[in-house]
C-alpha positions as CSV (number, residue, x, y, z in Angstrom):
1,M,0.1,0.0,0.1
2,P,2.5,2.6,0.9
3,D,4.5,1.8,-2.2
4,S,1.7,2.2,-4.4
5,Q,1.1,5.6,-3.0
6,N,4.7,6.6,-3.3
7,K,4.5,5.6,-7.1
8,K,1.5,7.9,-7.7
9,G,3.1,10.8,-5.9
10,K,6.2,10.6,-8.0
11,R,4.0,10.3,-11.2
12,K,2.3,13.6,-10.2
13,A,5.6,15.2,-9.5
14,V,6.9,14.2,-12.9
15,I,3.9,15.6,-14.6
16,R,4.1,19.1,-12.8
17,Q,7.7,19.3,-13.8
18,Q,6.8,19.2,-17.7
19,P,6.8,22.7,-19.4
20,T,3.4,24.2,-20.9
21,P,3.5,25.0,-24.7
22,P,3.0,28.6,-25.6
23,T,-0.3,29.8,-27.1
24,Q,-0.9,31.7,-30.4
25,D,-1.4,34.9,-28.6
26,E,1.8,34.5,-26.8
27,F,3.6,34.2,-30.0
28,S,2.1,37.4,-31.4
29,D,3.0,39.4,-28.5
30,D,6.7,38.2,-28.5
31,Y,6.9,39.1,-32.2
32,R,5.4,42.6,-31.5
33,A,7.6,43.0,-28.7
34,S,10.5,42.0,-30.8
35,D,9.6,44.6,-33.6
36,E,9.2,47.5,-31.1
37,G,12.5,46.8,-29.4
38,E,14.6,46.2,-32.6
39,T,14.4,48.4,-35.8
40,M,16.7,47.5,-38.6
41,E,18.5,50.5,-40.3
42,K,18.9,51.0,-44.1
43,D,22.2,50.5,-45.4
44,E,23.6,52.8,-47.9
45,T,22.9,50.6,-51.0
46,E,19.1,50.6,-50.0
47,L,19.2,54.3,-49.6
48,E,20.8,54.8,-52.9
49,L,18.1,52.6,-54.5
50,E,15.3,54.4,-52.9
51,K,16.6,57.7,-53.9
52,L,16.8,56.5,-57.6
53,V,13.5,55.3,-57.5
54,F,11.5,57.7,-55.5
55,G,13.7,60.7,-55.3
56,D,14.2,62.9,-52.4
57,D,13.6,66.5,-51.4
58,A,17.0,67.8,-52.5
59,G,16.6,66.2,-55.9
60,F,12.9,67.4,-56.5
61,R,14.1,71.1,-55.6
62,E,17.1,70.8,-58.0
63,G,15.0,69.5,-60.9
64,L,12.6,72.4,-60.2
65,K,15.4,75.0,-60.5
66,L,16.7,73.6,-63.6
67,Y,13.2,73.4,-65.3
68,R,12.5,77.1,-64.2
69,N,15.8,78.1,-65.9
70,D,14.7,76.7,-69.1
71,T,11.1,78.0,-69.2
72,V,11.6,81.3,-67.5
73,D,11.6,83.2,-70.6
74,S,8.1,82.0,-71.8
75,I,6.5,83.1,-68.6
76,E,4.3,86.2,-69.0
77,E,5.7,89.4,-67.4
78,G,4.1,91.0,-64.6
79,S,5.9,90.2,-61.5
80,E,9.5,91.0,-60.6
81,D,9.8,88.0,-58.4
82,D,9.6,85.8,-61.4
83,V,12.9,87.3,-62.8
84,V,15.8,84.9,-62.9
85,D,19.6,85.5,-63.2
86,N,20.5,83.0,-66.2
87,S,24.0,83.7,-65.7
88,A,24.1,82.4,-62.3
89,G,22.1,79.3,-63.4
90,K,20.3,79.0,-60.0
91,V,17.1,80.2,-58.4
92,E,16.9,81.2,-54.7
93,E,14.5,78.9,-52.9
94,G,12.6,82.0,-51.6
95,D,11.7,82.9,-55.2
96,L,9.6,79.9,-55.8
97,D,7.0,81.0,-53.4
98,A,6.0,83.8,-55.5
99,V,5.6,81.7,-58.7
100,D,2.0,80.8,-59.6
101,D,1.2,77.1,-59.8
102,A,0.1,77.5,-63.4
103,D,3.6,78.5,-64.2
104,L,5.1,75.5,-62.4
105,F,3.2,72.8,-64.4
106,F,2.2,72.3,-68.0
107,I,0.1,69.7,-70.0
108,D,2.0,67.9,-72.6
109,S,-0.4,67.7,-75.7
110,G,2.0,66.5,-78.2
111,P,3.6,68.3,-81.1
112,T,1.2,70.5,-83.0
113,I,0.7,69.7,-86.8
114,N,-0.3,73.2,-87.9
115,P,2.0,76.1,-87.6
116,D,0.7,79.1,-85.5
117,Q,-0.1,81.1,-88.5
118,D,-2.6,78.5,-89.6
119,L,-4.5,79.0,-86.5
120,I,-5.5,82.6,-87.4
121,L,-9.1,83.1,-88.6
122,A,-9.4,83.4,-92.3
123,P,-11.4,86.1,-93.8
124,Q,-14.8,85.4,-95.2
125,T,-14.7,83.8,-98.9
126,D,-17.4,83.3,-101.6
127,D,-17.9,80.2,-103.6
128,N,-14.7,81.1,-106.0
129,G,-12.4,81.4,-103.1
130,G,-12.6,85.4,-103.2
131,E,-12.9,87.5,-100.2
132,T,-16.3,89.1,-99.3
133,E,-16.7,92.4,-97.2
134,G,-19.8,92.9,-95.2
135,A,-21.6,89.7,-96.3
136,D,-22.5,86.8,-94.2
137,P,-20.7,83.7,-95.2
138,P,-22.6,80.6,-96.7
139,A,-23.8,78.3,-94.4
140,W,-21.7,75.5,-95.8
141,I,-18.5,77.5,-94.9
142,D,-17.0,76.8,-91.6
143,S,-14.0,78.6,-90.1
144,D,-13.0,75.5,-88.3
145,D,-12.4,73.8,-91.5
146,E,-8.8,75.4,-91.8
147,R,-7.9,74.1,-88.2
148,I,-8.6,70.5,-89.2
149,S,-5.9,68.3,-90.4
150,V,-6.4,65.3,-92.6
151,S,-4.0,62.8,-93.5
152,L,-4.4,61.3,-97.1
153,A,-1.6,58.8,-97.0
154,S,-2.8,56.9,-94.0
155,N,-6.3,56.2,-95.5
156,P,-6.4,54.1,-98.5
157,R,-9.7,55.5,-99.7
158,L,-8.2,59.0,-99.4
159,R,-5.0,58.4,-101.4
160,K,-6.5,59.3,-104.7
161,L,-7.0,62.6,-103.5
162,R,-3.3,63.4,-103.3
163,I,-1.5,65.3,-106.2
164,N,1.8,63.6,-105.7
165,E,2.9,60.5,-103.7
166,S,4.8,62.3,-101.1
167,E,1.8,64.5,-100.1
168,D,0.1,63.7,-96.9
169,I,-1.5,66.4,-94.6
170,V,-3.9,68.8,-95.9
171,N,-6.2,71.3,-94.0
172,G,-9.9,70.9,-93.9
173,K,-10.7,73.6,-96.6
174,E,-8.3,71.8,-99.1
175,Y,-9.8,68.5,-98.2
176,I,-13.3,69.6,-98.9
177,R,-12.3,71.2,-102.3
178,R,-10.5,68.0,-103.4
179,L,-13.5,66.0,-102.5
180,R,-15.9,68.2,-104.4
181,Q,-13.6,67.9,-107.4
182,Q,-13.4,64.1,-107.2
183,F,-17.2,64.1,-107.0
184,E,-17.5,66.2,-110.2
185,R,-15.2,64.0,-112.0
186,L,-17.4,60.8,-111.3
187,Y,-20.7,62.7,-111.7
188,P,-20.1,65.6,-114.1
189,V,-22.6,68.5,-114.6
190,P,-24.9,67.6,-117.6
191,D,-24.7,69.9,-120.6
192,W,-28.4,70.7,-120.5
193,A,-28.2,71.5,-116.8
194,N,-25.3,74.1,-117.4
195,P,-26.2,76.5,-120.0
196,S,-22.8,78.3,-119.9
197,A,-20.9,75.2,-120.9
198,S,-23.2,74.1,-123.8
199,K,-21.3,75.9,-126.4
200,K,-18.0,74.3,-125.2
201,A,-19.7,71.0,-125.1
202,S,-20.9,71.2,-128.6
203,S,-17.6,72.3,-130.1
204,R,-16.0,69.5,-128.1
205,R,-18.4,67.0,-129.5
206,K,-17.7,68.0,-132.9
207,R,-14.0,67.6,-132.6
208,R,-14.3,64.1,-130.8
209,K,-16.3,61.5,-133.1
210,L,-17.1,58.1,-132.0
211,S,-15.2,56.7,-135.2
212,D,-11.8,57.5,-133.4
213,A,-10.0,54.3,-132.3
214,A,-10.6,53.2,-129.0
215,S,-7.1,54.1,-127.7
216,S,-7.4,57.6,-128.8
217,S,-10.8,58.0,-127.5
218,S,-9.8,56.7,-124.1
219,E,-6.7,59.2,-123.9
220,S,-9.0,62.0,-124.9
221,N,-11.6,61.2,-122.2
222,S,-8.8,60.9,-119.5
223,D,-7.4,64.2,-120.5
224,D,-10.7,65.8,-120.3
225,D,-11.4,64.1,-117.0
226,M,-8.3,65.4,-115.4
227,S,-8.6,68.9,-116.8
228,V,-11.9,69.5,-115.2
229,D,-11.8,72.6,-112.9
230,S,-14.2,72.3,-109.9
231,D,-14.6,76.0,-109.7
232,A,-15.7,76.4,-113.2
233,L,-18.5,73.7,-112.6
234,S,-21.9,74.4,-111.2
235,A,-24.2,71.5,-110.2
236,Q,-28.0,72.2,-110.1
237,P,-29.9,70.1,-107.8
238,L,-32.3,67.7,-109.6
239,A,-35.1,68.9,-107.3
240,K,-34.6,72.5,-108.3
241,L,-34.2,71.8,-111.8
242,L,-37.5,69.6,-112.0
243,Q,-39.3,72.4,-110.4
244,S,-38.1,75.3,-112.8
245,T,-39.5,75.6,-116.2
246,A,-36.3,77.5,-117.4
247,P,-33.9,74.4,-118.2
248,L,-36.8,72.9,-120.0
249,T,-37.1,75.7,-122.4
250,Q,-33.6,75.8,-123.6
251,T,-32.7,75.1,-127.0
252,S,-31.6,71.7,-128.2
253,I,-27.9,71.1,-128.0
254,T,-28.0,68.6,-130.9
255,S,-26.4,69.6,-134.2
256,T,-28.3,72.0,-136.2
257,S,-26.6,71.0,-139.4
258,I,-28.7,69.4,-142.1
259,R,-28.4,65.6,-141.9
260,K,-27.1,63.8,-145.0
261,K,-28.9,61.1,-146.7
262,L,-28.2,57.5,-145.7
263,R,-27.0,55.2,-148.3
264,P,-29.1,52.0,-149.0
265,E,-27.8,48.5,-148.2
266,V,-24.8,49.5,-146.2
267,I,-25.1,51.9,-143.0
268,D,-22.3,53.3,-141.0
269,I,-23.3,52.6,-137.4
270,Q,-21.1,52.4,-134.1
271,R,-22.0,51.1,-130.9
272,T,-21.5,53.6,-127.9
273,K,-21.4,53.1,-124.4
274,D,-24.4,51.2,-122.7
275,V,-26.7,53.2,-120.3
276,S,-25.3,52.6,-116.8
277,G,-27.1,50.2,-114.6
278,V,-29.4,47.3,-115.2
279,Q,-33.1,47.5,-114.6
280,P,-34.5,44.8,-112.1
281,S,-37.1,43.5,-114.9
282,A,-37.6,43.9,-118.5
283,I,-38.0,47.3,-120.0
284,T,-41.4,47.7,-121.8
285,S,-41.2,51.4,-122.7
286,L,-38.5,53.7,-124.2
287,S,-38.7,57.3,-125.3
288,F,-36.2,60.2,-125.9
289,H,-36.8,63.9,-124.7
290,P,-37.8,66.0,-127.5
291,I,-35.2,68.6,-126.7
292,H,-32.7,67.5,-124.1
293,P,-30.3,64.4,-124.0
294,L,-32.6,62.5,-121.8
295,L,-33.8,59.0,-122.1
296,L,-37.1,57.6,-120.2
297,S,-37.5,53.8,-119.5
298,S,-40.0,51.8,-117.6
299,G,-41.0,48.3,-117.1
300,P,-42.9,45.7,-114.7
301,S,-40.3,46.8,-111.8
302,S,-42.8,49.8,-111.0
303,T,-39.8,52.1,-111.6
304,L,-39.6,55.1,-113.8
305,T,-36.1,56.1,-114.7
306,L,-34.4,59.1,-116.4
307,H,-31.0,58.7,-118.1
308,H,-28.8,61.4,-119.3
309,I,-27.3,60.5,-122.6
310,S,-23.7,61.4,-122.4
311,P,-21.4,58.6,-123.9
312,H,-18.2,60.6,-123.2
313,A,-18.7,61.3,-119.5
314,P,-16.5,59.5,-117.0
315,T,-19.5,57.5,-115.9
316,P,-21.1,57.1,-119.5
317,N,-25.0,57.7,-119.7
318,P,-25.5,57.9,-115.9
319,T,-28.9,57.7,-114.3
320,L,-30.3,61.2,-113.2
321,T,-33.4,60.0,-111.1
322,S,-36.0,57.4,-110.7
323,L,-39.5,57.2,-109.4
324,H,-41.0,54.1,-107.9
325,I,-44.7,53.4,-107.4
326,R,-45.4,50.5,-105.4
327,S,-47.5,47.6,-106.8
328,H,-47.6,49.4,-110.2
329,P,-46.0,47.5,-112.9
330,L,-45.6,50.1,-115.8
331,T,-46.5,49.3,-119.4
332,T,-46.2,52.6,-121.1
333,S,-44.4,56.0,-120.4
334,A,-43.8,58.9,-122.6
335,F,-42.8,62.7,-122.5
336,L,-45.4,65.2,-123.5
337,P,-44.3,67.0,-126.7
338,P,-43.2,69.3,-127.8
339,T,-41.4,70.6,-124.7
340,G,-41.4,67.3,-122.7
341,S,-42.2,69.1,-119.5
342,R,-44.6,66.4,-118.2
343,I,-44.3,62.6,-118.2
344,F,-47.4,60.1,-118.8
345,F,-47.1,56.7,-117.4
346,S,-49.6,54.0,-116.7
347,A,-50.1,50.2,-115.9
348,R,-52.8,47.8,-116.2
349,R,-55.0,49.9,-113.9
350,R,-58.1,52.0,-114.2
351,Y,-56.0,55.2,-113.9
352,F,-52.8,56.7,-115.1
353,H,-50.3,59.3,-113.6
354,I,-48.8,62.6,-114.8
355,W,-45.5,63.9,-113.5
356,D,-45.2,67.6,-113.8
357,F,-41.6,68.8,-114.1
358,A,-42.6,72.4,-113.4
359,S,-44.2,71.9,-110.1
360,G,-42.5,68.4,-109.2
361,S,-46.0,67.0,-108.5
362,I,-47.6,63.8,-109.7
363,S,-51.2,63.8,-110.3
364,K,-53.6,60.7,-110.9
365,V,-56.2,60.6,-113.4
366,S,-58.7,57.8,-112.3
367,R,-61.7,57.8,-114.5
368,I,-63.3,58.9,-117.7
369,Y,-66.7,60.1,-117.2
370,G,-69.3,58.6,-119.4
371,H,-66.9,56.0,-120.8
372,A,-65.7,54.0,-117.6
373,H,-67.2,50.8,-119.0
374,E,-65.3,51.0,-122.2
375,Q,-62.0,52.1,-120.4
376,R,-61.3,49.3,-117.6
377,T,-57.6,49.7,-118.2
378,M,-55.3,52.4,-119.3
379,E,-52.1,50.5,-119.9
380,R,-51.8,51.5,-123.6
381,F,-51.8,55.3,-124.8
382,K,-49.9,57.5,-127.2
383,L,-49.5,61.3,-127.3
384,S,-49.9,63.4,-130.4
385,S,-46.8,65.1,-131.8
386,D,-48.2,68.5,-131.0
387,G,-48.9,67.5,-127.4
388,R,-52.7,68.3,-127.5
389,W,-54.2,64.8,-127.4
390,L,-53.9,61.7,-125.5
391,G,-55.3,58.5,-127.1
392,L,-56.3,55.5,-124.8
393,V,-56.9,51.9,-126.3
394,G,-60.4,50.8,-124.9
395,S,-60.7,47.6,-123.4
396,G,-64.1,46.8,-124.9
397,R,-64.2,44.5,-128.0
398,K,-67.8,44.5,-128.7
399,D,-68.5,45.6,-132.2
400,G,-64.9,46.0,-132.8
401,G,-62.7,48.2,-130.8
402,T,-62.4,51.7,-129.6
403,I,-59.9,54.7,-129.1
404,N,-60.8,57.2,-126.5
405,I,-59.2,60.5,-127.0
406,L,-58.7,62.9,-124.2
407,D,-57.3,66.5,-124.0
408,A,-53.7,66.1,-122.7
409,H,-53.9,69.2,-120.6
410,T,-57.3,69.0,-118.9
411,C,-57.6,65.0,-119.2
412,Q,-61.2,65.6,-120.3
413,W,-62.8,63.3,-122.9
414,V,-63.0,64.7,-126.4
415,A,-63.9,62.2,-128.9
416,Q,-64.0,58.2,-129.5
417,V,-62.9,56.4,-132.7
418,R,-64.3,52.9,-133.4
419,V,-62.9,50.4,-135.7
420,E,-65.0,47.5,-137.1
421,G,-63.8,44.0,-137.0
422,K,-63.0,41.1,-134.7
423,G,-60.5,41.2,-132.0
424,G,-60.6,44.9,-131.2
425,V,-57.9,47.5,-131.7
426,A,-54.3,46.2,-132.6
427,D,-52.4,49.6,-132.5
428,F,-52.8,53.1,-133.6
429,A,-50.6,56.1,-134.5
430,W,-51.0,59.8,-134.6
431,W,-50.5,61.8,-137.8
432,G,-47.2,63.9,-138.1
433,D,-49.2,67.2,-137.5
434,G,-51.2,65.8,-134.6
435,A,-54.5,66.7,-136.6
436,G,-55.7,63.0,-136.6
437,L,-54.7,59.4,-136.1
438,L,-54.6,55.8,-138.0
439,V,-56.3,53.1,-136.1
440,V,-55.8,49.4,-137.3
441,G,-57.7,46.4,-136.0
442,K,-56.3,42.9,-135.6
443,G,-58.1,41.8,-138.6
444,G,-56.2,44.3,-140.9
445,E,-59.0,47.2,-141.0
446,A,-57.4,50.6,-141.1
447,V,-59.4,53.9,-140.0
448,E,-58.2,57.4,-140.7
449,Y,-59.8,59.9,-138.2
450,S,-59.5,63.6,-138.5
451,M,-59.7,65.6,-135.2
452,Q,-60.6,68.8,-137.0
453,E,-63.7,67.3,-138.7
454,R,-64.1,64.8,-135.6
455,R,-65.1,61.9,-138.2
456,V,-63.6,59.1,-140.1
457,V,-62.1,60.5,-143.4
458,A,-60.7,57.3,-144.9
459,R,-61.0,53.4,-144.7
460,W,-58.6,50.9,-146.0
461,T,-57.5,47.3,-145.3
462,D,-53.9,45.8,-144.9
463,E,-52.9,43.5,-147.7
464,G,-52.6,39.8,-146.5
465,A,-53.1,40.8,-142.7
466,V,-52.8,37.8,-140.5
467,G,-53.2,39.2,-137.0
468,T,-52.1,42.7,-137.3
469,T,-49.9,43.8,-134.3
470,V,-48.2,47.2,-134.8
471,V,-48.6,50.4,-137.0
472,A,-46.3,53.4,-137.5
473,L,-46.3,56.4,-139.5
474,G,-43.4,58.6,-140.5
475,G,-41.6,60.6,-143.3
476,Q,-42.8,63.8,-145.0
477,A,-45.0,63.7,-148.0
478,K,-44.4,66.2,-150.7
479,G,-46.9,68.5,-152.2
480,R,-49.7,67.0,-150.3
481,A,-52.0,68.3,-147.4
482,G,-54.2,66.0,-145.3
483,L,-53.9,62.7,-143.7
484,G,-51.1,64.1,-141.4
485,A,-48.7,64.6,-144.4
486,D,-46.9,61.5,-143.5
487,R,-45.5,59.7,-146.6
488,W,-44.9,56.2,-144.9
489,A,-47.2,53.8,-143.2
490,V,-45.9,50.5,-141.8
491,V,-48.1,47.7,-140.6
492,G,-46.6,44.4,-138.8
493,S,-48.5,41.2,-138.1
494,Q,-48.3,38.0,-136.2
495,S,-46.6,36.2,-139.3
496,G,-43.6,38.5,-139.2
497,I,-44.6,40.2,-142.4
498,V,-44.1,43.9,-142.5
499,N,-46.0,46.0,-145.2
500,V,-44.7,49.5,-146.0
501,Y,-47.1,51.6,-147.8
502,D,-46.3,54.9,-149.5
503,R,-49.0,57.4,-148.9
504,N,-47.5,60.1,-151.1
505,A,-50.2,59.8,-153.5
506,W,-53.1,59.5,-151.0
507,T,-55.4,62.3,-150.3
508,V,-58.7,62.8,-148.5
509,G,-61.5,61.1,-150.4
510,A,-59.0,59.3,-152.7
511,V,-57.6,56.6,-150.6
512,P,-57.7,53.1,-152.1
513,E,-59.6,50.5,-150.2
514,R,-56.9,47.7,-150.7
515,P,-53.7,49.4,-151.3
516,V,-50.8,47.5,-152.7
517,P,-47.7,48.0,-150.4
518,T,-44.5,49.3,-151.8
519,R,-42.5,46.6,-150.0
520,A,-43.5,43.4,-148.0
521,L,-40.5,42.7,-145.7
522,G,-40.2,39.0,-144.7
523,Q,-37.0,39.1,-142.5
524,L,-38.8,38.4,-139.3
525,T,-40.3,35.0,-138.7
526,T,-42.0,35.7,-135.4
527,P,-44.7,38.2,-134.5
528,V,-43.5,41.9,-135.0
529,S,-43.6,43.8,-131.6
530,C,-41.7,46.9,-132.3
531,V,-41.9,49.3,-135.6
532,E,-40.2,52.8,-135.4
533,I,-39.5,55.2,-138.2
534,S,-36.8,57.7,-137.6
535,P,-37.7,61.4,-137.3
536,D,-36.0,62.3,-140.6
537,G,-37.9,59.5,-142.4
538,Q,-34.9,57.9,-143.8
539,M,-34.8,54.6,-141.7
540,L,-37.3,52.0,-140.5
541,V,-36.6,49.8,-137.5
542,I,-38.5,46.5,-137.2
543,A,-38.1,44.1,-134.2
544,S,-39.6,41.0,-132.5
545,R,-39.4,40.1,-128.8
546,W,-40.3,36.5,-129.5
547,K,-36.9,35.6,-130.9
548,R,-33.3,36.5,-129.9
549,D,-31.6,39.2,-131.8
550,A,-34.6,39.6,-134.0
551,L,-34.1,43.1,-135.4
552,R,-33.5,44.7,-138.9
553,L,-32.9,48.2,-140.2
554,V,-34.5,49.1,-143.4
555,H,-33.5,52.2,-145.6
556,L,-36.1,54.5,-146.8
557,P,-37.3,55.2,-149.5
558,S,-35.6,52.4,-151.2
559,C,-37.1,49.9,-148.7
560,T,-34.1,47.8,-148.7
561,V,-32.7,46.0,-145.7
562,Y,-29.2,46.9,-144.5
563,K,-26.9,44.0,-145.2
564,N,-23.8,44.8,-142.9
565,W,-25.8,45.4,-139.6
566,P,-27.0,43.8,-137.4
567,T,-24.4,41.0,-137.3
568,A,-24.5,37.7,-135.7
569,N,-22.5,39.0,-132.8
570,T,-24.7,42.1,-132.1
571,P,-25.8,41.7,-128.6
572,F,-29.7,42.3,-128.6
573,G,-31.2,39.6,-126.5
574,R,-35.0,39.6,-126.5
575,I,-35.9,43.1,-127.7
576,T,-38.7,44.4,-125.7
577,A,-38.5,48.3,-126.7
578,I,-36.9,50.7,-129.3
579,A,-36.5,54.3,-129.6
580,M,-34.9,56.8,-132.1
581,A,-33.5,60.1,-131.1
582,P,-35.0,63.3,-132.1
583,S,-32.0,64.0,-134.3
584,S,-32.2,60.5,-136.0
585,E,-28.5,60.0,-134.9
586,M,-28.9,57.5,-132.1
587,L,-30.9,54.2,-131.6
588,A,-31.8,52.6,-128.1
589,V,-32.6,49.1,-127.8
590,A,-34.0,47.6,-124.5
591,N,-34.3,44.0,-123.8
592,E,-35.9,41.6,-121.2
593,Q,-32.7,41.6,-119.1
594,G,-33.2,45.2,-118.2
595,K,-30.3,46.5,-120.2
596,I,-30.4,49.6,-122.6
597,R,-27.7,49.5,-125.4
598,L,-27.1,52.6,-127.6
599,W,-25.9,52.9,-131.2
600,E,-24.9,56.0,-133.2
601,I,-26.1,56.3,-136.8
602,R,-23.9,58.3,-139.0
603,S,-24.5,59.6,-142.5
């Protein structure tokens, strides 16, 4: 028993003698006590490194003194405390207290591109660059333009504006001038919109003919393009042009010289640049402006387009403007003779539209009172050459067909022409003087109607007619009055036969019932869709849309088909419309692909 108790006592004593491990708080207190009691001093290397990185007070003051010595001359005068003795090269520390904070620091904005003299406000200038005294500058002139700097070399799209390869920086005014010059090179001012340049353009056109070789013509075009002076050109906005009657009453820029007679069998014809752009659909109607070099086209795409005929421009025959009418597939469009100040256009609808250039407005004619049942569609119409009458092909076929005649200015119904026969009206054509019209039925019946007498003055039948399709009048009869003084009457049929009648001996009351054609042309084998006589009466154009490249030229009065043109390589396509220029020197051909090609006809 005592031994066991002694062992227990010894064990407890041993346990009491073992040290107790320190806690976390005790460790932190010991570390904090060691930091407070012992601070490590920085050696010379650490001090030197700290001075190089962060600097010190002496270095800051020394740098400030050196900077002040370099810039003291640029500080504005006004305080004697700011004067520095440059010979000493040092500034006393007490002098810095009197210096403003704005003089001690500056904002580094980088080197300036423009010299100081370019920042001076430029005097007011006019359009030609001359100074104007006492006048407000135009709204498009901004004085800040000269302060703007544009790099022409850094932007690939602006490199074409440089005069030489080393040129780079230009100010805003010069940049605007070169942009305007580049725009006028691509879209030159039309001759008919710039009266002052019309004489120069006509003389230039005489000197430069299309018969020149391709290389020489390209060189002359490039020379003219590069010599254009933007200051001498004046572009008139199209909206202002169409709202003014002055440009539309100018004289024609076409040659006034008497056209020489064409030779039979061989024709001198040259293809020119095509009309720019391709229409989204076939072109069903073409017509030239009676005075200005404008071409009007339309088709099922519901778009009416005006083209400027200028083959020598940098962009040949550009598009001037277009008019789109939604869900209105156009079938017929034409200028109103003799000035061409209005455009009539229609579709397979009960109404048609009139675009007036003088006011810029578009009016709609929706009905013909008393004859609405006979005119359910106004898709086919023709205007008289004097601009007084508008003829509409009636939709009714009962007891033949009808033509409703309206006043072209008031759009009021005036008269009606009826042709007997089956199938209705095939086509009609106005007399050359606008005093009457020739109407043909699909069975070959022809009616001559006088607007002065308001009655039918003659009836005759086309020889061998098998489904008449088109008719045309043209030429000038000698020593005869009446029947429009037209010498030639051309009638096309479904069989492809084209009959050419000489009306020189026809007079009112002496028209044969079954005249014999001067010539029956059988070069076409499909239905004839287009017939056009040149305004000078020396040439006839016939075409068919039902076969590719189906077009022929016929010389009048010999009625012989030209042998040298068109050739097998002439790219017509399926022809949908043709038109002759008022000068008879240009032929326009449109096809189903929406392309318009031009040819120049020479004497």
